[in-house]
C-alpha positions in Angstrom: 2.7 40.2 8.7 -0.5 39.0 7.5 1.5 38.1 4.6 4.2 36.6 5.9 1.4 34.3 7.5 -0.4 33.7 4.5 2.9 32.5 3.0 3.5 30.1 5.9 -0.3 28.7 5.5 0.2 28.1 2.4 3.3 26.5 2.0 2.5 24.1 5.1 -0.9 23.6 2.8 1.8 22.4 0.2 4.0 20.3 1.9 1.5 18.0 4.2 -0.2 16.3 1.1 3.0 15.4 -0.2 4.7 14.2 3.4 1.0 12.0 3.5 1.3 10.6 -0.1 5.1 9.0 0.7 3.4 7.0 3.8 0.5 5.8 1.3 1.9 2.7 0.2 3.0 1.5 3.7 -0.3 2.1 5.0 -1.9 0.5 2.4 0.5 -2.3 2.9 -1.0 -2.7 6.7 -4.3 -2.5 5.5 -3.8 -5.6 2.8 -1.9 -7.4 5.5 -4.9 -7.1 8.2 -7.2 -8.1 5.4 -4.9 -11.6 4.5 -4.8 -12.5 8.2 -8.5 -11.9 8.8 -9.6 -13.8 5.5 -6.9 -16.5 7.2 -8.3 -16.5 10.5 -12.1 -16.6 9.1 -11.0 -19.7 6.7 -12.0 -17.3 3.6 -8.5 -17.6 2.5 -7.0 -21.2 2.3 -2.8 -21.4 3.1 -1.9 -21.7 -0.2 -3.9 -18.6 -1.8 -2.1 -16.4 1.8 1.1 -17.7 0.8 0.3 -16.6 -2.5 -0.8 -13.2 -2.0 1.9 -13.0 0.7 4.7 -13.6 -1.6 3.6 -10.8 -4.1 3.1 -8.3 -1.1 7.0 -9.1 -0.1 8.3 -8.5 -3.3 6.3 -5.2 -3.9 7.8 -4.2 -0.4 11.4 -4.8 -2.1 10.6 -3.1 -4.8 9.4 -0.2 -2.7 12.1 -0.3 -0.3 14.7 -0.3 -3.2 12.9 2.2 -5.4 13.5 4.7 -2.2 17.2 3.7 -2.1 17.9 5.8 -5.3 16.4 9.1 -4.1 14.7 11.1 -1.7 11.4 9.0 -2.0 9.5 7.5 -4.6 8.8 9.4 -8.0 5.4 10.2 -9.0 5.1 7.7 -11.5 7.1 4.8 -9.1 4.4 6.4 -6.7 1.6 5.6 -10.0 3.4 2.0 -10.7 3.4 0.8 -7.0 -0.4 2.0 -6.7 -1.6 0.0 -9.8 0.6 -3.1 -8.6 -1.7 -2.7 -4.6 -4.5 -2.5 -6.5 -4.3 -5.5 -8.1 -3.4 -7.4 -5.0 -6.4 -5.8 -3.6 -8.2 -7.2 -6.2 -6.6 -10.5 -5.6 -7.6 -10.6 -2.0 -10.7 -9.8 -2.5 -11.3 -12.6 -5.3 -9.6 -15.1 -3.2 -11.4 -14.4 0.4 -14.9 -14.8 -1.8 -14.2 -18.0 -3.8 -15.8 -21.0 -3.0 -12.5 -22.6 -1.6 -12.4 -22.7 2.3 -9.8 -23.4 4.6 -9.7 -27.3 5.9 
């Protein structure tokens, strides 16, 4: 009985990180959208800067949807590529929010 219980607990511990990793790109997109909106509201992002970043976010979102169509989810390679692109977008949001331009 203890062996069965231990096997169930271990299998659950292996499945949960995989499920959470599948949602990570979506959560990051939500966080980045929030940062963009906050930047627009505070005047740290101009309309042009926000539109440029939003276009890249939209392209990435489309690419994620397309990648998920061809299988049960994202492959590890796709996930790494998506995370790198999200990292770059995140850096660009920071740079644009902290440059000298202000909303007029």
